[in-house]
Phi, psi and omega in degrees: 000130179279148177056052184294320178299322174292327177296318181299317183292324177298323178288332174296319176297314178308317179298316178295323177294315176305310180298318179298313183298316180296311181298314186269347181055054186230161181294321179199184190269143178295159179308313184293318179298324181288318177300319183290320179291322182289324176295325180295316189272322182240080179301133179094356176288142183238131176291125188255322186198164175208151181227199179295325192238345184219154173242139188244131176240136182273134178250143175278130174208146189289335185251339188226148165268113188240151171234145171252118180258130186237130180190186177297154182309316183298320180291320179295314179301317181301314180297318180292322176296322176301315182297323184278354174296327180279140178305144185301330183288334181241003183305313186282349174289324188245340186237132176301129186304135171257121185282315179191172174213157177243194180296322183240359188230152177217127178258128183225145172289154182228187179206190180260148177291136184215167173287133182243116183293151178304326180295311180293319178295316178300321178296312180294322176300318181290324179295312181300318184295325176301338182247017172083017180258144180227183180069032175273101178240171177302329180289338182256021177233138178226157172275111182248103180052047175088357181239139174284125182225152179281130175260340183200145180206174179237146177251122181291145177298149180308130181085355183245011186302318184293320180296307183299324179294318180300311179298324179294319180292314179301313181301318182292340180270354175293145174296149180313316182300318181297315178298322178291321177298318175299313177304313183298318179298312179297325179290319177299319177299316182292323178294325181290335179285336186287000000 
């Protein structure tokens, strides 16, 4: 297993999250509580991004640019299932490598934000769609060691791929400010539910 020491720490974080959930009798940890727990277990970790289902922390490592994605079990499992949709022989060509996951954490290689040409984005989208994956946008593609790779995607529910693909196409044609406003609205709604 790669990054075994980080995996041990992730299991410690899982235990802290479990204790918090039991004590507070809540679905998951508040954003502030999660930042505090991650800082305690992973000193130097920096909250990098957050979405509807996961919070992303950048971890310092001498040889790799890594992120720890933390979220509810279903979100972590869903990310792992998306990753496994691509065949193992080409998975790492198109998708940023996922090293392992625990109940609430997932360690993934990351990259730097970069300009993605419409041609490159179209190529990644067509590969992903061939395996039932959607939501491949410039925001979900990074330059990982000189190669454009998908860092996040969605798996359409069985029987709904065509419908989700249509919605995905419409979403990508919206101007960036509108896409960001929709994302922010969805995020605020999910935070109220926690």
